C-alpha positions, 0 to 999 in steps of 0.5 A: 500500500503506498505511503508516500507524502500524498497520503498525508492529506488531500491536496488542491486539485484543478477545478473540474467541469462536468460535461453532459453528453449531447445524447443520453447514454442508454440505461442512464439518464442522469449523471452526477458531479461527485465531490467529497473533500478538497480534491473534487469539484463542487457537487451538482446533479446533472440531467442529460436530455432524453428522447432527442432525435438530433443533438448538437455536435458539442456537449453542453457544459454544466456544473463548473468547479469552484473558481474555474475559468475557461477549461484548458483540457478535456477528458472523456471516460468510457467503460463500465461500472468500474469507470462509472465509479461504483464502490466510491459513493458520494453523499446524497447518492451517486458515484465519483470513482477513479476517473473523476479523481484523475480529472481533478489532477489532469489540469497542469498548473491548476487549469480547469478540466472539462470531464465527460463520463459516458461509462455505464454499469453493465456496458460491454466492449460493443457498447463502448464502441457504439454510443459511448464512443460517439458521445465521447468524440463529440466532446473532442477530448485530448485525453480519454480512458477506455477500460472495459471487458470484464462484463464481456467475460461474464456473458455466455455469449463471450467471443474474444473476436468481437471484443477485439473488434470493438476495442480496436474500433474504439481505441483506433478512432480516438487515436485517429482524433489525436487523443491520448488514450488510457487503457488497463489490463484488469484482474481476474474476476473469479479470483477477486470473487473467491470462486472455486477453481473449477469456476474461477479457471474459465473466467480467469482464462477469458480475462487473460484473453481480453488482457492479451488483446488490450495489451496488444492494441495499446502497443499498436496505437501507442496508448498509455497502458497500466497493468493492474494485474502487476500491482501489489495493492490489487490483492489488498482487501481494503482496496475493494468494496464488499462485492469484490468486483469494484474498488473501494474509495481507496482502490479508486484513488490508487487506480487514479494514481496509477494512471497519473503515474503512467501519464507523467512517465510518458511526458504528459503534463499533469497536476499533482497526483490524487491523494490517497487520504480518504474523504470519509470513514470506510463503510461499516460491516453492517452497512456493507452487508446491507448493501450486498443484501439489497443491491449487490446481490441483484447486481451480480445476478443481473450480470451473471444470469445468462452465464450460469448454464454455460459456466457450469459446463465450462466448470465440468470441462475444467474438472475433467482436464484437471483430473487428466492433468491437461489444463494447459491445453485449455490455457493454450486454446484461449491464448490462440483464440486471442492471438487469432482475434488480433490477427484478424483485425485490419492493420491501422495507420501509424499513430503518433504516441503521446508526447511531452505536450500538455493537455491544453488544447 
């Protein structure tokens, strides 16, 4: 667990403007500017327009951070519930999360930042390549994060080729716009959930296939990439919420710091890194148990209902191979599928990597 000087308390951050997408993102009509403590913008509840057939080319700006002038940087966050901020609640409802924390540190020298978060809970890679990508590009971001794929592994219809095509389309389009793109390899969901090996094995294999694709595409397009699977804090229980799939406030802060570190290492000018000091007390065990009983269980069921029959078949196959000592054959099969998916993608034009320019547009 990091114990550097940033852990001693919150540090001032650049003001953050929340940008509402010009068209509603399916499944979520309202977005929130989460703020707790000195490291985030003033909280405001923003409602995106609904039922609009035609949308302006550029999103409208609402909810200006304290003291913010004209924004000098734009950051768009694409993905699923991890990027939406689940696990890092704000007072009065809603979520903040690592992307909002990073947005508060994305303005070099304290400049204001326009931040649009088009992620939504349950999103698949194809959702990101569709409506989310369109909304994000309208914001003309200099920086964008694309962190998705875990929900795909929790679907019976999992197809690494379709995941690869969606990620290639998303990252490629953003880089073609000149956007600095953030990506990450995610931890094994079966391991995080503490599932029996017969169940965790197939899920872990799928996640490794997704990570193989993400890692390769990050290199292909010059994205700023973070290997979360290699971070020691990922296995710290305190970094995860009660459902074990979403980071806690501490986990979101540590994730924001990993991206901040990766950006500065690539020469992208940033403000001070997000602090690791928490804004509020860790939720009590009783509160966590209540959340899991009333909302968390339903979240897991909603994500895994269509997976269960297929997962049981995969588990039976896992047991058979373990008994025979041929589990390595399954590992090789998944890796070959990931490599074949990458080989099937069209070769992109060369993209310039992020350089030592600031985020100022």
